N, C-alpha and C positions, 0 to 999 in steps of 0.2 A: 598717688601716695599722698598721705595727710601731712599736715605741718608737723604734728608730734612725731611721725615716723622719720621725717627728715632729720629732726632734732636728734633723735635716738641714733639714727645712722651716722650723722656727723659726728657725734659724741664716741661712737664705737671705732670710727676710722681714725680720729684723734688719738684714742686709746691704744689702737694697733700701731700707728705710727710711733708714739712714745715707746711702746714695748720694743718694736724692732729696732729703733735708734738706739735704746738703752742696751739691747743685746749686742749690737754691733759695737758700741763703746766698751762694754764689757769684755768682748772678744779680743778688741784691739788692745786692751790693757793687758790682757793675759799673754799675748803675743809678744814677738821679740823686735817689732817695729817701732816701738815708742821707746823714747828715752827712759831708763829705769826711774829717774827722779819724778817723771809725770805719771807713771804707771799706778801709784797709790790713788792719785786724784782721779784718773779716768776710771779705775775700778769703783771708787765711791760714788762718782756720778753715774756710771752705769748701773750700779746696784740701787741707788736711788730712783732712777727711772724705772727699773723694773718693779720695784715696791710701789711706785706711784701708779704705774699701768694697772698693776693688780688691785690696787686699791679703787682706782676709777671704775674698772669693771665691776667690782662688787658693789659699789656704790650704785652704779646704772641698774643692776639687777635688784637691789632693794628697792630702788625708786619705783621701777616697773612692778614689783611686787605690792608694794603699797598702793600704787595706784590701781591695780587690778582688784585689791582688797576693798578700796574705796567705792570702786565701781559696783562690786559686788553687794556691799552694804547698802548703797543707795538704791540699788535694784530690790533688795529684800525689804527695804522701809516701803517703797512705792507699791510692791506687792502686798504687803501687810496692811497698808491703808486702804488699798482696793477691796481686800478681803473683809476688812472691817466694815467698810461702807456697804458691801453686799450684806453681811450679817445683820447690820442695823435696818436695812432696808426689808430684809425678810422677817425680821423681828416685827416691824411695823405692819407689814402687809400681811403676815401670817394670820392673825386674829380677824383682819377685815375679810381677807378671802374665805376664812372659814365660816364667818358670819354670813357672808353673801352666799357662799355655797348652801349653807342650812336654809336661808329664807328662800333661795331659789328652788330648792326641793319642796318647800310647803306650798308654793304656787303652782307646782306642776300637777 
């Protein structure tokens, strides 16, 4: 497991913990075990946590998508440079090999 994978997994587990903790807080706020004066505070806290966890998940997916796009772009650039180098080489060697091929036929 690479370092990047550990960072993503750690981020995912923290997000899951926030999600579950917030869901528990929200469920407790909706129950009858908490003092009614504290229920609105717990509801806000639980809702805030749920929204935060969802936002963190979306951000992690966007970061991963951007990273994959950057890698794809770098790969395309590298391949384009290699193809361009091959084309230039062929452009340079084409007339030389044609000339050598024609002079070789004359001496045969």
